[in-house]
C-alpha positions, 0 to 999 in steps of 0.5 A: 500500500505504501508503494502504491501511494508514495512510489508508483510511477515516480523515479526514486533512489534508495540505498540498500544492503545485502542481508541473505541468500536463500537457496532452492525455494518455491517461487513467490508467485504461482505463475513464476519460473518453476525452476527457481534457484536463489532468492537474494534478500535486500534491506533498504534504508530507510526500511519499512520493516525491522524484521523482513527484507524489503526486496527479494530478488528471485533468480531462476536456475538457468540464470543462476547456472549462467552466472554462477561465479557472480552469485557466489 
């Protein structure tokens, strides 16, 4: 809801930092790539949550295998 009210259709800049990598999880959305390999969790500053990541970057198995050294 905050995104829709404050950020949608606007150009913005955020600072963020890596927090964690989760491997071999189910895709976040049923219509997403079923060959999901990695989720990269990012906290933004300022953050909307003290507990959860603000961004989850989902990486398919194919993209992960192509760029494995970068992700490691």
